N, C-alpha and C positions, 0 to 999 in steps of 0.2 A: 599466170595468164598474160603478164605484161609483154612477153615475147610475141604472143599471138597478136595482141593489140597493136604493137609497133609495126608488125608486118602489114596489118590491115589499115594502118594509118589512123587508128582510134586511140583515144586516151592521150592525145598530144598535149592537151591543156594541163593534165595532172602530173605527167612525168616527162621530163626532158630526156633526150638521148644520153646526155652526160650522166644523169642520175642512174639511168638503166645500166650504163657501162660500169659505173661505180659498184652497183649491186652485183653484177656478174663478176667483177674483179674480186669482190669480197667473198663470193661463193667459191671462186677458184682458190683463193688463199685458204679457205676452210678445208677444201678437198685435199690440197697439198699437205696441210697439217695432219690430216687423218690418214694419209698414205704412208706406205712403208718403203724400205730400201733393203734389197738383198743382193743376190748375185745370179746372173744368167749363165747357166751351163750350156755350152754349145756342143753340137754333135758332129760337126764337120770341120775340117781344116779350112780356115779362111783363104779365099783366093784374092783378097784385096792386097794392094801394095801400099796401103796407107799404114802409118805407124801408130800402133796402139799399145796398151799395156796388159793385154790379156795373157794369162799364163796358159800356154799350150804345150804340146809334146815337144815343141821346138825351143822352149826356154832353156837358158843355160848361159855359158860364157860367150856364145856367138850371137850375132844379131846387131841391131842398131845401137850405138853407144847411147846410154841414158845418163849415168852419173858415176862417180866414184864413191867408195865406202870403205870403212875399216874392215879388215878381214875377220870373220867370225867362224871358227872351226865348226864343221857340221852344216853350216848354212851356205858357205861359199866353197868353191873348188880351188885346189892349189893352182890350176892353170889360169885362174882369173886374176892372180896377183900381178900387179904392174911393177916391174923391176925398177924403172926410173923413178916413178912416183914414190915407191917405198924408200928408195935411196935418199930422196929429198928430205924425208923425215928423220934422217940420221939413224935409221934402224929402230926408231922408237915404236913404230907400228907398221903393219903390212897394209898396203892399199890395193883394193881389188876393183876391177871394172865391172859395172852393172850394165847389162844390155836388156833390151826388150825386143820382141820379135815383130815381124810384119803380120799382125793378126787382128786388125780392126774389123769387126763384123757388123753388118746391118741386120737389124731385127725388123721384120715386116709385121706391122700390127693392123689387123682388120677389126673394125667395131661395127656392130649392127645397131642402127638407131631407128628401127621401125617403130610403129605405134605401140606394139606390144611391150616395149621397154619403158613407155612413158607413164608408168604408174608404179605403185609399190607400197611397202609397209609405211606405217605412220612415222617411222624414224627417218627413212630416206626412200627415194624412188629407185627403180632399177637402173635408170640412167645415171643417177648420182653414184650408185655403187659401181657401175661400169667405169665412170670417170675416175674413181679412186683406184680401181684395178689398173686402168691405163696409166695413171700417174705412177703407180708402183712399178710397172714395167719400165717406164722411163727412168725413174730414180735408180732402179737396179742396174741400169746400163751405164750410169755415170762413172762408177769406180773403174771399170775397164775401158772407159773412153770409147765405147762402141756407139753406133749410130742407130737411129730409128727412122722408119718411113711408114706413115700411117695412112689408112683410107677408111672412111666411114661410108656405109652403104645403106640404102633404103629406097623404096619406091621404084624398084627395078633398075636402079642406077646407083652410081657413086655420088654421094652427097658432098663429100669433101675428100680431097686427096692432096698430099704433100707433093710438090713438084720434084723434090729431091730429098735424099736422106739428110738428116740434120743431127747435130749434137743434141742429146735428149733434153738438157736444161734450156736449150733455145727453142724447143718444140713443144714442151709439155703443156704450157699454158694455153697455146692455141688448140691443141688436141682436146684439152678439158673443155674449153669454150665451145668447140664444135659439138661435143657430146652432150653437154647439158643444155644447149640451145639448138636442138636439131630441126631439120626441115621436114615437116609433115604436110606439105602443100597438097599432094594428090590424095592422101588418105588411103593409099593402097598398102596391102600387107605383103605384096610380092617383093621378095628380097633382091637386092642387087649384088649378092655374094659373088656370082660368077664373074661379073665385071670387075669387082674389087680384087679378085684373085689375080687379075692381069698385072698388078703392080709387082708381083713376085716374078723375078726372071725365070724363064723357061729352062735355064741350064741346070736347075736343081741345086741340092746341097745348100739350102737357105734355112734361116731360122724364121718361123712364122708363129705368131700368137693371134688367135681369133677369140673375140669377146662377143657373145651372143646368148640369147635365151633358147635358140634352136627350136622355137615352137612351130614355125611354119616352113621348115626346110623341106624342099621337094626332093623326089628321087634323083632328079637331074643335078641338083645342088649337092646331094650326098655323093654322087658319083664324081663331081668336080673336086670335092674335098678328098675323096679317096685317091684320086689321081695326084692331087697336090702332095698328100702324105707319102705317096710312093717314092718321091724324089727329094722330099724336104723333111726337116724336123719340125713337126707341127704340134703346138700346144693349144688347148681349148679351155677357156674360162666360161663356164655355163652360169649365166645370171638367172636367179629365180626369186620368186616371192611366195610367201606362205599362202596367199590367196589363190595361187595357181594349184596348190596341193590340197587345200582344205576349204570347205565352206564353213562359215561361222556357225557356232552352236547357239541357237536361240533359246534352247531349253524348253521344257514342257512337252506334253503329248500332242498338242494341237499343231498341225503343220502351219508354218508361217511363210508368206511370200517374201522373196528377196529380189529387188529390182537390180539388175546388173547390166552393164554395157558390154555387148558382145563385139569384140574387136574384129572378129572374122567377118561378120555381116554388117557392122556399123550401126546396129539397131539395139534398142533396149529390150531385154527379155526378162522373164520372170522365172526364178527357180524356187521350187517349194522346198523348204528346209525340213525334210524328213530324214530320219536316220538312214533309210535306204538310199536316198539321193546323195547324201553325204558320202556314204561308202562307195557308191558308183563313181562319183566325181573324183575321189581320191584314187580309186583303182585305175581309172582311165589315165590319170596323170602318171601314176607309178609305172604303168605299162609303157607309156611314152618314154619315161626316164630310163627304164631298163633297156629298151630298144636303142636309145641313144648311147648308153654305156657299151652295149654290145658292138655297135658300129665303131666306136672309138677303139675298143680293144682289138677288133678284127683288123683295123687299119693302122695299128701302132701309133695312135694319137694319145699323148698324155693329156689328162683333163683334170679339172677341179671344179666342183659345184659350190658356188657361193650364193648366199641368200641375204636379202635385205634385213632380216631379223637376226642375222648371225653376226656376232661381234668379232669372230675370228676370220673374217673374209680376207683381210690383208695378209695375215700369216699364211693362209692357205695359198694365196697367189705367190708369195715369196717361196714357199715350199715347192710349188709347181715349177717355177722358173729355175730353181737351183737343183732340181732333180736331174739325174743323168738322163740324157735323151735316149729314146728307144732305138733310134737309128744312128748309132755312133760308130 
């Protein structure tokens, strides 16, 4: 609650801004320690003229000079051998030229920070899980020296947007900070997804990762996602919590009331914990999930479902990023 109090100007006597910043920095450090690092497989040839180290179909003896190395049969080609450099060794070893192609790619990362993300399992909130997933995306881009450009959306608008693409290790802390300390000033559930999609160039053939719970996605937003996936390689990380799928089991034969906060209406409502209501609650969520999966499959969007009570969330995200793109 400290972030809310700081915005309202309350609690200033108990906690200084410096202490709050230290607390946020400590949380960011924890999230980075819990994140993973993999490899992002791209589906399109990069159109960038920047120099990167991504291995593409253009790798080989041609390209921008990177370094020299000792010739290894089977790893290097004969035409990579440098005659003059080899002669300088007196024939003791063969020297080859190592090149890297023009293939630095920008990954556009969109994260949903609406109010439905601001709760979760006792171990962590959905926002904290999203922050770990976002950090995993950034860390996975470091090996190939690719770039990231992120936008966070909520309240029918973009809550945070990077002005330009950055090297991941220079952007990851700010991205995590914006996710774990989101803006919920209006209390609306209407998503700003369509506005966030505008950071993706209209020319197509881009790499896009979307992190959201997809709970309040409208038909118009689904259409915008379908249009995006038609021209780009889109991956989706679906953030979930066990309480969205199951009501608690209080036990016994007597129905018991459960006070819950309805994020759709903003009011507190009462659910009666009967076996029939529990089955209905689960069935409704499973129907939503199956419809979401069908949409992803129909529009060739790779996806992975991660949950706050699941310890394998980071490996799942790494697997999603390294999977061959559907539009390659």
